[in-house]
N, C-alpha and C positions, 0 to 999 in steps of 0.2 A: 834189581840193583838191592832191593830189600833182603833177598835170600843171602846175596853176596855179603851184606853186613851184619848178617846175624851170626850168632855162636851156636854150636850144636848144643842142645840140652843135655845129649848123652855124654858129653865131654866129661873127662875125668875132673875133679874139683881142684887138684895141683896143676892143671893146663894154665899156661899163660894166655892172655888174651891174642897175642899174635899166634900162638900155636892153634888156638880154636878157629881164627880167621883162615889160616893156612889150610886146616883141615876142611873147614866149608867150602873153601874156592876148590880144593882138590875133589870134593865129593860132587861139586855141581860145576865142572869147569866151563862146558859148553853153555850152560844158563848164564853165567856170569859175562861170557864174552859175548853172548847175544844180546845181554841187556845194555852192556857199554855202548855196542854199536847202535843199538835203538836210540840211546840217549844222544848219541853224535848225530843221529839221522835227524832226530827231533830239532835239535839246534839249528841245523842247515836249513830244514824246512821252514823254520821261523825266520830267518835271515832272507830266506827267499820270498816269503810272504810280505816282509817289509819292503823288499825291493819291488817286488810287483805292484803293491799298493801306490808306492811313489811313483811308479813308470805309469800307472793308470792315471794319476792325477795330473802328470804332465801331458798325458795324450788328451785328457779332457780339456786342460788349458789350451792346447793347440786347435782343438775342434771348435772351441769358442771363438777363438781369433779368426779361424778360417769362415765361420759363419758370418761374420761382420763383412756385408758387401755393401759398396757406397758408391753410386753411379747417378750422376744426374746430366741433363742438356735440357735447355729451354730456349725460347725465341722470344724477343720483345712483345710480338703480337700487334695488334692494330693495322693501322695503315696509313702511311704519311709521316710527317715530321714528329717528332717527340722532343720536345723543348722549342726554342730556350725558355728556361726558367730563371727566376730572379735570385734563386739561392741553389746552392749544391743539391742534387736530388737523387735519392737511392732509385736506381732503374729497377722495375719489377717485370721480370720475364714471365708472361702469363702463359705462353703457349709451351707447355711441359712436353718434351719428347720422350724422356726417360727419368724416373725418379726412385731407382731401387734404393731402399733404406730410408725414404721419406725424409732426407735431411734438408732438402731444400723447399722453402715456401713459395708458391706461386702468388700468394697474398702480400707477401713483403718484399720478396725478391733476396731474401737473406738465406744463406746456407750455413746450418750450425751443424757442427763436427760432432756426430754421436759418439766417437772414441778418439782417443789419443793416436796419431799417426802422421805418416807423410801423405799429402793430397797433393794433386795435380790439377791447376784451374786454367782455363782459357776462357778469353773473351773476344768476340769479333764484332765490327760494327759495318754499316753502309751509312753513306751520310751524302747529302748534295754538297758539291764544290763550292757553293757560293756562301755557306756558313761554317763558323769554326765548329771543330769537334775536338771534345778533351773529355776522357773517360779516366776513372781511377779505379783500381781495384784495392779494397779495403779490407785489412784483417783487423776485426774489431774496431778502433779508432785510427789505426795507422795505415797510412797510403804504402801499399806494396810495390806495384808496377803502375805504369800509365801507358795511355795510348792517345794521340792527339795529331789534328791537321788543321793547319792555317786556311784562313779562307782564300778562295783564288775565283777567279772568274774565267781561266783559261780550260778548265775542265769541268765536266757536268756532275761527277760522282766522287766521292772518296771512299776507299776501303782500309780498314787496318785492326789492328789486334794486339794481343799481348798474351803470353803464358808464364806460369810460374810454378815452382814446387814449393809447397809450404809446410812446415811442421806446425801441426796443430795441437793443442790441448784440448780435451773433451769440453764441448760448450762454447768453444770459440768461434766467432760468426765471420764470414766472409760474403762481400757482396760488391755489387760494381755501383759507382756513383758518376752522375754527369754533372761536370761543372756548371756553375752557373752561367747564363749566356751563351751556352752551347746546345747542339742538338745531334740526334741520331735518326735515322730513318727506320721506321718499324713496320713490320709485317711478320707473317708466320714462318718464314724460311730465311730470315737474315737478321743480324744484330743479335747475337747469341752469348750466351753464359752457361759454360759445362765444367764439371769436375768429377774427381772420382778418388777413392781412397787408394793408394799405391800400397801402403804397408802400413800395418797396425804397430804400435809401438806398446 
């Protein structure tokens, strides 16, 4: 492009700038066209590089989302009645079946959301029919769903549970609470609490 913009030193002194530029272009027609094409190609390459970087950033974000996997399932453990207690009590499910993502604590019974997203939770119980059962699924300090059974002497055992989809923010906590003066049956294969990340937001 530099050559195309230069005037010829050999041009006569009375030549106008337009005549000199015209003479330059006529002396180097192929070179000028080539340089113009190269300039256009350079612009296109710059735009393509920007687009490529933008696409790579989007792919990187998607990969990070895909890497976040959260699954847990745990049983209450022990053997025999758990409860009744004088106050509402958070159940600690100590027999962990799976805990991918380490979001559930077998020491506190609390699930803490590692990322914002839609999560699915279930809890099931087994209990003796002669006592009242009442379980609450709690998000932070709010009751979300419950499951309960009245005291009866016509059957020996009761089973129940509930499930829910929840939208959680990062660090939200979910756990199961046993109401005061109620009970469940504990062992390693019954009375469970489970959950997993359905979709990250």
